[in-house]
LUMKETOR-273134 format. One record per residue: residue number from 1; residue in one letter; chain; x, y, z of N, C-alpha, C, O in turn. Coordinates in steps of 0.05 Angstrom, whole numbers, plus 32768, in hexadecimal, padded with zeros to 4 digits. Layout:
<recs>
   pos   code   unit     nx     ny     nz    cax    cay    caz     cx     cy     cz     ox     oy     oz
   NUM      a      A      X      Y      Z      X      Y      Z      X      Y      Z      X      Y      Z
...
</recs>
This chain:
<recs>
   pos   code   unit     nx     ny     nz    cax    cay    caz     cx     cy     cz     ox     oy     oz
     1      x      A   77A1   7BDE   8373   77BB   7BD2   836C   77CD   7BD4   8384   77CF   7BE9   8391
     2      x      A   77DA   7BBE   838B   77ED   7BBD   83A2   7809   7BC3   8398   7812   7BB6   8385
     3      x      A   7816   7BD6   83A4   7832   7BDC   839D   7844   7BD3   83B4   783F   7BDB   83CB
     4      x      A   7858   7BC4   83AE   786A   7BBA   83C3   7886   7BC5   83BD   7890   7BC1   83A7
     5      x      A   7892   7BD2   83D0   78AD   7BDC   83CD   78C0   7BCA   83DC   78BA   7BC2   83F3
     6      x      A   78D6   7BC3   83D0   78EB   7BB2   83DC   7904   7BC3   83DF   790E   7BCE   83CC
     7      x      A   790F   7BC3   83F7   7928   7BD0   83FC   793D   7BBB   8402   793A   7BAC   8416
     8      x      A   7951   7BB9   83F2   7966   7BA4   83F6   797E   7BAF   8406   7989   7BC4   83FE
     9      x      A   7985   7BA2   841B   799C   7BAA   842A   79B5   7B9C   841F   79CB   7BA7   8420
    10      x      A   79B2   7B84   8415   79C8   7B75   840A   79BF   7B68   83F0   79A7   7B62   83EC
    11      x      A   79D1   7B65   83DD   79CA   7B57   83C4   79E1   7B47   83BA   79F8   7B51   83B8
    12      x      A   79DC   7B2F   83B4   79EF   7B1D   83A7   79E0   7B11   838F   79CB   7B04   8393
    13      x      A   79EA   7B15   8377   79DC   7B0B   8360   79E9   7AF1   8358   79FD   7AF1   8349
    14      x      A   79DE   7ADB   8361   79E9   7AC1   835C   79E5   7AB8   833F   79F7   7AAC   8333
    15      x      A   79CE   7ABD   8334   79C7   7AB3   8319   79DC   7ABD   8305   79E6   7AAD   82F4
    16      x      A   79E3   7AD7   8306   79F5   7AE2   82F3   7A12   7AE3   82FE   7A24   7AEE   82F0
    17      x      A   7A17   7AD9   8315   7A31   7AD8   8322   7A3C   7AF5   8325   7A54   7AF9   831F
    18      x      A   7A2B   7B07   832D   7A34   7B23   8331   7A3A   7B26   834F   7A2A   7B20   8360
    19      x      A   7A52   7B30   8355   7A59   7B37   8370   7A62   7B53   8371   7A6A   7B5F   835D
    20      x      A   7A61   7B5F   8388   7A69   7B7B   838B   7A7E   7B7D   83A1   7A7D   7B70   83B5
    21      x      A   7A92   7B8E   839C   7AA7   7B92   83AF   7AA2   7BAB   83C1   7AAF   7BAE   83D5
    22      x      A   7A8F   7BBB   83B8   7A89   7BD3   83C9   7A6B   7BDA   83C5   7A5E   7BD0   83B3
    23      x      A   7A61   7BEA   83D7   7A45   7BF2   83D7   7A3D   7C02   83BF   7A27   7BFF   83B5
    24      x      A   7A4F   7C14   83B5   7A48   7C26   83A0   7A3F   7C17   8386   7A2A   7C1D   837C
    25      x      A   7A4F   7C04   837B   7A46   7BF7   8363   7A2E   7BE5   8368   7A1D   7BE1   8356
    26      x      A   7A2B   7BDA   8381   7A14   7BCA   8387   79FA   7BDB   8385   79E7   7BD2   8379
    27      x      A   79FA   7BF2   8391   79E3   7C04   8390   79DD   7C0D   8374   79C6   7C10   836C
    28      x      A   79F2   7C13   8365   79EF   7C1B   8349   79E2   7C05   8339   79CF   7C0A   8329
    29      x      A   79EB   7BEC   833D   79DF   7BD5   832E   79C1   7BD2   8336   79B1   7BCE   8324
    30      x      A   79BB   7BD4   834F   799F   7BD1   8358   798E   7BE7   834B   7978   7BE2   8341
    31      x      A   7998   7C00   834B   7989   7C16   833F   7986   7C12   8321   7970   7C16   8317
    32      x      A   799B   7C0A   8313   799A   7C05   82F6   7986   7BEE   82F0   797B   7BEE   82DA
    33      x      A   7984   7BDB   8302   7972   7BC4   82FF   7955   7BCB   8305   7943   7BBB   8302
    34      x      A   7950   7BE4   830E   7935   7BED   8313   792B   7BEC   8330   7914   7BF1   8335
    35      x      A   793D   7BE4   8342   7936   7BE3   835E   7937   7BFF   836A   7948   7C0F   8362
    36      x      A   7924   7C05   837C   7926   7C1F   8389   793D   7C1E   839D   7940   7C0B   83AD
    37      x      A   794E   7C33   839D   7964   7C34   83B0   7963   7C4F   83BE   795A   7C63   83B3
    38      x      A   796C   7C4F   83D7   796D   7C68   83E6   7984   7C79   83DD   7997   7C6F   83D2
    39      x      A   7983   7C93   83E3   799A   7CA4   83DD   79B2   7C9C   83EF   79AE   7C93   8406
    40      x      A   79C9   7CA1   83E5   79E1   7C9A   83F4   79F4   7CB2   83F6   79F2   7CC4   83E6
    41      x      A   7A06   7CB0   8409   7A1A   7CC5   840C   7A33   7CB8   8416   7A32   7CA6   8427
    42      x      A   7A4A   7CC0   840B   7A64   7CB4   8412   7A73   7CC8   8424   7A74   7CE0   841D
    43      x      A   7A7E   7CBE   843A   7A8D   7CCF   844C   7AAA   7CC6   844D   7AB0   7CAF   8448
    44      x      A   7ABC   7CD9   8452   7AD8   7CD3   8454   7AE1   7CCC   8470   7AF8   7CC4   8475
    45      x      A   7ACF   7CD1   8484   7AD6   7CCB   849F   7ABD   7CC5   84AF   7AA7   7CCC   84A7
    46      x      A   7AC1   7CB9   84C6   7AAA   7CB3   84D8   7A9E   7CCE   84E2   7A86   7CD0   84E6
    47      x      A   7AAF   7CE2   84E6   7AA5   7CFC   84F0   7A92   7D08   84DC   7A7D   7D14   84E4
    48      x      A   7A98   7D05   84C2   7A85   7D10   84AD   7A6B   7D01   84AE   7A56   7D0E   84AC
    49      x      A   7A6B   7CE7   84B2   7A52   7CD8   84B4   7A42   7CE0   84CC   7A29   7CE2   84CA
    50      x      A   7A4F   7CE4   84E2   7A41   7CEC   84FB   7A35   7D07   84F8   7A1E   7D0C   8500
    51      x      A   7A43   7D1A   84EB   7A39   7D35   84E7   7A21   7D34   84D4   7A0D   7D43   84D9
    52      x      A   7A22   7D24   84BF   7A0B   7D22   84AD   79F3   7D16   84BB   79DC   7D1F   84B7
    53      x      A   79F7   7D02   84CC   79E1   7CF6   84DB   79D3   7D0B   84EC   79BB   7D0D   84ED
    54      x      A   79E3   7D1C   84F9   79D8   7D31   850A   79C7   7D44   84F9   79B1   7D4D   8501
    55      x      A   79D1   7D4B   84E1   79C2   7D5D   84CF   79A7   7D50   84C7   7992   7D5D   84C8
    56      x      A   79A8   7D37   84BF   7990   7D29   84B7   797C   7D28   84CE   7965   7D2F   84CB
    57      x      A   7985   7D20   84E5   7972   7D1C   84FC   7968   7D37   8507   7951   7D38   8510
    58      x      A   7978   7D4C   8506   7970   7D65   8511   7961   7D77   84FD   7951   7D87   8506
    59      x      A   7967   7D74   84E3   795B   7D87   84D0   794B   7D7A   84BA   7934   7D82   84B5
    60      x      A   7955   7D65   84AD   7948   7D59   8496   7931   7D46   849E   791E   7D43   848F
    61      x      A   7934   7D3A   84B5   7920   7D26   84BD   7903   7D30   84BD   78F1   7D22   84B5
    62      x      A   7900   7D49   84C6   78E5   7D54   84C8   78D9   7D5A   84AC   78C0   7D5E   84AA
    63      x      A   78E9   7D5B   8497   78DF   7D61   847C   78D7   7D47   846E   78CB   7D49   8458
    64      x      A   78DC   7D30   8479   78D6   7D17   846C   78B8   7D10   846F   78AC   7D19   8483
    65      x      A   78AD   7D01   845C   7891   7CF9   845E   788D   7CE1   846F   7876   7CD7   8472
    66      x      A   78A2   7CD6   847B   78A1   7CBF   848C   78B5   7CC3   84A3   78C6   7CD4   84A1
    67      x      A   78B2   7CB3   84B8   78C3   7CB6   84CF   78DC   7CA4   84CD   78DA   7C8E   84C2
    68      x      A   78F2   7CAE   84D5   790B   7C9E   84D7   7916   7CA0   84F3   7911   7CB4   8501
    69      x      A   7925   7C8B   84FB   7931   7C8C   8516   7950   7C8B   8514   795D   7C89   8528
    70      x      A   795B   7C8E   84FC   7977   7C8D   84F8   797F   7C89   84DC   796E   7C89   84CA
    71      x      A   7999   7C84   84D7   79A3   7C7F   84BC   79B2   7C65   84BC   79BB   7C5B   84D1
    72      x      A   79B5   7C59   84A5   79C5   7C41   84A2   79E0   7C4B   8497   79E2   7C57   8482
    73      x      A   79F5   7C45   84A6   7A10   7C4C   849E   7A1F   7C32   849A   7A21   7C21   84AC
    74      x      A   7A2A   7C2F   8482   7A39   7C17   847A   7A54   7C1D   8470   7A59   7C33   8465
    75      x      A   7A66   7C0B   8473   7A80   7C0D   8466   7A7D   7C07   8449   7A69   7BFA   8441
    76      x      A   7A90   7C10   8439   7A8D   7C0C   841C   7A96   7BF0   8413   7A8C   7BE6   83FE
    77      x      A   7AA8   7BE4   8420   7AB3   7BCA   8418   7AA0   7BB3   841F   7A95   7BB2   8435
    78      x      A   7A9C   7BA1   840C   7A8C   7B89   8411   7A9E   7B71   8412   7AAD   7B6C   83FF
    79      x      A   7A9C   7B62   8428   7AAC   7B4A   842A   7AA0   7B34   841B   7A87   7B32   841A
    80      x      A   7AB0   7B23   840E   7AA4   7B0E   83FE   7A98   7AF8   8410   7AA3   7AF3   8426
    81      x      A   7A83   7AED   8407   7A75   7AD7   8416   7A7E   7ABD   8409   7A7B   7AB9   83F1
    82      x      A   7A89   7AAB   8419   7A93   7A92   840E   7A80   7A7C   8416   7A85   7A64   840F
</recs>
């Protein structure tokens, strides 16, 4: 049996006219709909994000079953597409 995993970076649900104003409800909707989503963390400053990246790359990276070369850091606000 072939198993295919899909990771969505962006989602716009046109059929049901669902739009998202921030990343948090978008990821919750994807998870509730049964899509696999990665773990997320919210930071209050860029410094916090940079410090977390250092922790991941220096300590947590070696514990993963796969290799990573960095993290995806996104702002929470989603601009509307016209």
